[in-house]
FIFI-426639 format. One record per atom (N, C-alpha, C, CB): x, y, z; residue in three letters. Coordinates in pm, whole numbers, padded with zeros to 5 digits, always signed. Glycine has a CB too. Example, Ala and Ser with C-alpha at 12.3 -4.5 7.8 and 13.67 -1.06 7.14 Angstrom:
2
+01319-00569+00780ala/+01230-00450+00780ala/+01320-00330+00780ala/+01131-00447+00905ala/+01285-00225+00708ser/+01367-00106+00714ser/+01290+00003+00787ser/+01408-00060+00572ser/
# end
This chain:
86
+00085-00118+00000met/+00000+00000+00000met/+00089+00124+00000met/-00097+00000+00122met/+00040+00230-00052ser/+00116+00354-00062ser/+00030+00470-00011ser/+00162+00378-00207ser/+00092+00562+00058trp/+00019+00677+00112trp/-00042+00762+00001trp/+00111+00762+00198trp/-00163+00811+00026ala/-00234+00898-00067ala/-00340+00975+00011ala/-00299+00815-00184ala/-00408+01064-00058trp/-00521+01134+00004trp/-00643+01113-00084trp/-00491+01287+00022trp/-00760+01130-00023glu/-00884+01122-00100glu/-00995+01195-00025glu/-00923+00975-00126glu/-01098+01231-00100tyr/-01216+01292-00040tyr/-01301+01181+00020tyr/-01297+01374-00146tyr/-01357+01208+00137glu/-01443+01111+00203glu/-01572+01180+00245glu/-01373+01048+00326glu/-01688+01143+00200pro/-01719+01018+00132pro/-01698+01021-00019pro/-01859+00981+00160pro/-01671+01136-00077gly/-01643+01144-00221gly/-01627+01289-00263gly/-01754+01077-00303gly/-01560+01310-00375glu/-01534+01446-00423glu/-01663+01525-00446glu/-01454+01441-00552glu/-01762+01463-00506gln/-01888+01532-00533gln/-01952+01583-00403gln/-01985+01438-00608gln/-01946+01504-00299tyr/-02006+01541-00171tyr/-01926+01652-00102tyr/-02016+01420-00080tyr/-01793+01643-00105val/-01709+01734-00027val/-01690+01869-00097val/-01573+01671-00002val/-01663+01871-00226val/-01636+01998-00294val/-01731+02027-00410val/-01495+01998-00346val/-01822+01936-00439gly/-01915+01956-00550gly/-02054+01983-00499gly/-01916+01834-00643gly/-02149+01925-00562gly/-02288+01937-00518gly/-02354+02065-00564gly/-02295+01929-00370gly/-02458+02106-00491glu/-02537+02224-00527glu/-02458+02354-00515glu/-02660+02232-00440glu/-02369+02361-00419asn/-02290+02482-00395asn/-02142+02445-00398asn/-02329+02549-00257asn/-02086+02425-00517pro/-01948+02375-00526pro/-01845+02476-00474pro/-01915+02339-00670pro/-01736+02422-00421ala/-01626+02506-00374ala/-01558+02571-00495ala/-01524+02422-00291ala/-01510+02694-00479pro/-01438+02761-00589pro/-01315+02679-00631pro/-01395+02904-00547pro/-01288+02678-00760glu/-01177+02598-00813glu/-01043+02635-00749glu/-01169+02616-00964glu/-01021+02765-00722ala/-00896+02808-00657ala/-00881+02745-00519ala/-00890+02962-00646ala/-00990+02737-00446leu/-00987+02675-00313leu/-00959+02526-00325leu/-01120+02699-00239leu/-01022+02460-00418val/-01001+02316-00436val/-00854+02290-00468val/-01092+02261-00549val/-00795+02371-00553thr/-00653+02357-00587thr/-00566+02371-00463thr/-00612+02461-00693thr/-00594+02471-00380gln/-00517+02492-00257gln/-00531+02374-00161gln/-00560+02621-00188gln/-00654+02325-00147val/-00679+02211-00058val/-00601+02089-00107val/-00831+02179-00050val/-00605+02063-00235glu/-00537+01946-00290glu/-00385+01956-00278glu/-00575+01927-00436glu/-00330+02077-00291glu/-00186+02096-00271glu/-00149+02070-00125glu/-00144+02238-00312glu/-00229+02124-00034lys/-00204+02105+00109lys/-00221+01958+00146lys/-00299+02194+00193lys/-00318+01890+00086ala/-00338+01747+00112ala/-00214+01668+00072ala/-00462+01695+00037ala/-00150+01706-00037gly/-00026+01641-00078gly/+00083+01658+00026gly/+00021+01696-00211gly/+00092+01778+00084glu/+00189+01803+00191glu/+00159+01716+00313glu/+00190+01951+00230glu/+00032+01706+00347leu/-00008+01625+00462leu/+00025+01478+00440leu/-00158+01641+00490leu/+00010+01430+00318val/+00044+01291+00285val/+00193+01269+00306val/+00004+01257+00140val/+00275+01360+00257arg/+00420+01345+00273arg/+00460+01346+00420arg/+00494+01456+00197arg/+00397+01431+00500ala/+00426+01436+00644ala/+00383+01306+00713ala/+00355+01556+00708ala/+00265+01256+00679ala/+00217+01132+00740ala/+00305+01014+00700ala/+00071+01105+00699ala/+00348+01012+00576glu/+00435+00905+00528glu/+00567+00904+00605glu/+00462+00921+00376glu/+00620+01022+00636ala/+00744+01031+00712ala/+00723+00992+00859ala/+00801+01173+00704ala/+00607+01025+00912arg/+00579+00996+01053arg/+00547+00848+01075arg/+00462+01082+01102arg/+00470+00790+00985tyr/+00429+00650+00996tyr/+00495+00572+00883tyr/+00272+00635+00990tyr/+00620+00529+00906leu/+00697+00464+00799leu/+00627+00340+00745leu/+00835+00427+00849leu/+00562+00263+00832asp/+00480+00150+00788asp/+00344+00167+00853asp/+00546+00011+00825asp/+00260+00245+00789gly/+00128+00275+00845gly/+00043+00152+00867gly/+00056+00369+00757gly/+00058+00051+00781thr/-00025-00068+00794thr/+00003-00144+00923thr/-00003-00160+00675thr/+00120-00122+00983ala/+00155-00189+01109ala/+00120-00104+01231ala/+00304-00222+01110ala/+00065+00015+01208phe/+00032+00106+01318phe/-00070+00043+01411phe/-00021+00239+01264phe/-00043+00056+01542gln/-00138+00013+01643gln/-00154+00127+01742gln/-00090-00119+01715gln/-00275+00150+01781gly/-00300+00257+01876gly/-00411+00346+01826gly/-00174+00337+01900gly/-00430+00455+01898val/-00535+00550+01867val/-00479+00654+01771val/-00591+00618+01996val/-00553+00686+01669gly/-00511+00786+01572gly/-00518+00927+01630gly/-00597+00778+01446gly/-00484+01023+01548glu/-00478+01162+01590glu/-00614+01230+01599glu/-00391+01239+01496glu/-00714+01176+01533gly/-00845+01240+01531gly/-00854+01342+01418gly/-00874+01308+01664gly/-00970+01401+01405thr/-00994+01499+01299thr/-00916+01627+01328thr/-01145+01530+01285thr/-00855+01681+01224lys/-00778+01806+01236lys/-00827+01906+01133lys/-00627+01779+01218lys/-00785+02031+01152met/-00821+02138+01061met/-00695+02198+01001met/-00905+02247+01133met/-00700+02231+00873ala/-00590+02299+00806ala/-00648+02421+00735ala/-00516+02204+00705ala/-00571+02528+00735thr/-00614+02649+00666thr/-00535+02667+00537thr/-00598+02773+00756thr/-00602+02725+00440val/-00541+02766+00314val/-00584+02910+00290val/-00582+02671+00194val/-00531+02974+00188ala/-00556+03117+00167ala/-00705+03151+00155ala/-00485+03163+00044ala/-00782+03066+00091asn/-00923+03100+00065asn/-01022+03024+00150asn/-00953+03076-00077asn/-00976+02951+00252gly/-01069+02876+00335gly/-00997+02781+00429gly/-01165+02799+00249gly/-01069+02676+00466leu/-01013+02575+00554leu/-01074+02440+00520leu/-01038+02610+00702leu/-01013+02334+00575phe/-01071+02202+00555phe/-01041+02113+00674phe/-01017+02138+00426phe/-01129+02017+00694leu/-01113+01916+00798leu/-01058+01790+00733leu/-01247+01888+00871leu/-00965+01725+00803tyr/-00906+01603+00749tyr/-00879+01503+00860tyr/-00777+01634+00673tyr/-00860+01380+00821leu/-00834+01271+00914leu/-00723+01186+00857leu/-00962+01187+00939leu/-00621+01160+00937val/-00510+01071+00897val/-00540+00933+00955val/-00370+01126+00948val/-00545+00833+00869val/-00569+00695+00912val/-00447+00612+00873val/-00702+00637+00848val/-00353+00595+00967pro/-00228+00526+00934pro/-00248+00385+00878pro/-00142+00518+01056pro/-00339+00307+00933arg/-00358+00169+00885arg/-00406+00164+00741arg/-00457+00096+00975arg/-00476+00268+00697his/-00518+00275+00557his/-00414+00344+00470his/-00652+00349+00546his/-00317+00409+00535glu/-00218+00494+00468glu/-00289+00598+00382glu/-00122+00409+00382glu/-00384+00667+00445arg/-00465+00767+00377arg/-00483+00892+00462arg/-00601+00710+00341arg/-00492+01004+00393val/-00539+01129+00451val/-00674+01154+00386val/-00437+01251+00428val/-00779+01156+00468tyr/-00914+01176+00417tyr/-00954+01321+00434tyr/-01014+01082+00488tyr/-00995+01386+00326ile/-01048+01523+00331ile/-01197+01510+00354ile/-01015+01604+00198ile/-01245+01562+00468leu/-01383+01542+00510leu/-01476+01657+00478leu/-01387+01516+00656leu/-01425+01779+00488gln/-01510+01897+00468gln/-01424+02014+00421gln/-01586+01935+00599gln/-01474+02091+00328val/-01404+02209+00277val/-01496+02330+00296val/-01362+02191+00126val/-01441+02437+00352thr/-01519+02558+00377thr/-01448+02678+00315thr/-01540+02581+00530thr/-01519+02754+00233ala/-01462+02874+00170ala/-01487+02994+00258ala/-01522+02897+00029ala/-01392+03089+00259phe/-01409+03215+00331phe/-01476+03316+00242phe/-01274+03269+00382phe/
# end
């Protein structure tokens, strides 16, 4: 398995739908998600072997908004849960 990020429960739900997030914000969130993946990969060298309680939901800010994310070491994933535009 390899570390990656994804929208949870899906891109359409998190940044699309009736009131989609601005494209500039989505770009910023996705760039920051890449940084979070690299940090998690360095912290959890073998995430699949991780045992214990995870970090819980966290918030990250970008220039045009913020987003909630969850790092799940056993899945080797950073899940983007919610995106909010300013």
